Structures are given as structure tokens and as C-alpha cells.
C-alpha positions in Angstrom: -47.5 25.1 1.8 -45.9 27.0 -1.0 -46.3 26.4 -4.6 -42.7 27.4 -5.6 -40.2 25.0 -6.6 -36.8 25.3 -5.0 -34.3 25.7 -7.5 -30.5 25.7 -6.9 -28.5 29.0 -8.2 -25.7 27.2 -9.9 -24.7 26.7 -13.2 -26.4 23.2 -14.1 -23.9 20.4 -15.4 -24.3 19.8 -19.3 -24.2 16.0 -18.4 -26.8 14.1 -20.7 -25.6 10.8 -19.6 -24.0 9.7 -22.3 -20.2 8.9 -20.5 -18.1 7.9 -23.2 -14.7 9.5 -23.3 -13.3 9.8 -26.6 -9.4 8.4 -26.8 -8.0 10.8 -29.1 -9.9 14.1 -27.9 -10.1 12.8 -24.4 -13.4 14.8 -24.2 -16.5 13.0 -22.8 -18.6 12.3 -25.9 -21.9 13.3 -24.2 -21.7 16.6 -22.5 -17.7 17.3 -24.3 -16.1 17.8 -21.0 -12.6 16.8 -20.3 -12.2 14.2 -17.6 -11.0 17.1 -15.6 -13.6 19.1 -15.7 -16.1 16.6 -15.0 -14.4 15.7 -11.9 -14.0 19.3 -10.8 -17.2 20.3 -11.7 -18.8 20.4 -8.0 -16.2 22.2 -6.8 -16.1 24.9 -9.4 -17.1 28.6 -8.8 -20.2 29.5 -11.0 -17.9 31.5 -13.2 -15.6 28.8 -14.0 -18.6 26.8 -14.9 -20.1 29.1 -17.2 -16.6 29.5 -18.7 -16.7 26.2 -19.6 -20.1 26.2 -20.9 -19.2 28.5 -23.2 -16.1 26.8 -24.5 -18.4 23.6 -25.2 -20.1 24.4 -28.5 -16.3 25.0 -29.9 -15.4 21.5 -28.8 -18.2 19.6 -30.9 -15.5 19.3 -34.1 -13.0 17.2 -31.9 -13.9 14.2 -32.9 -13.1 12.5 -36.2 -15.8 11.0 -38.5 -16.4 7.5 -38.3 -15.9 5.7 -41.6 -19.0 3.4 -41.6 -18.4 0.9 -38.9 -19.6 -2.7 -38.9 -22.4 -1.8 -41.8 -19.5 -0.3 -43.9 -17.1 -3.5 -43.6 -20.0 -5.6 -44.5 -21.2 -4.0 -47.4 -17.2 -4.0 -48.9 -17.3 -7.7 -48.6 -20.5 -8.3 -50.8 
């Protein structure tokens, strides 16, 4: 028996199991991929996956800042 761990040679998914699509940006708030990219991920070539992965850091500004949610509303009532 070998002590080697089998690893896949493909680009891994950026999924972090927080799957919520932002209504305006149309991107997953967890991994920052579009619905199309998520759906096609298993069929993408390694080059396509690397291109998506390289672009993800530029997408983090796609979400508007929250205005405080419930806590902000409650503090304004007081």
C-alpha cells in the first residue's frame, strides 16, 4: 500500500459552500462566480477555470455596502 494521496490534476472550485446569488450583481456571494460559470464549471477546460479564478478578486467590489440592516432600523426608532 502506498502512502501517497491521490489528487486530481484539475483546477479546484472556489466554492466555499455559501451559495447565495446577489440580486443586482448576479454573482454568488460566496465564490463570486456567475450562475453560468457555476453551472459550466465541471465542463470547463483547465484554462477556462484558471481564467475565471484569476478574475474573481476583481469581482469582490461588485456588491453594494450594507446599510446596517435590522440593527440600524432599530437604533433609528429609539
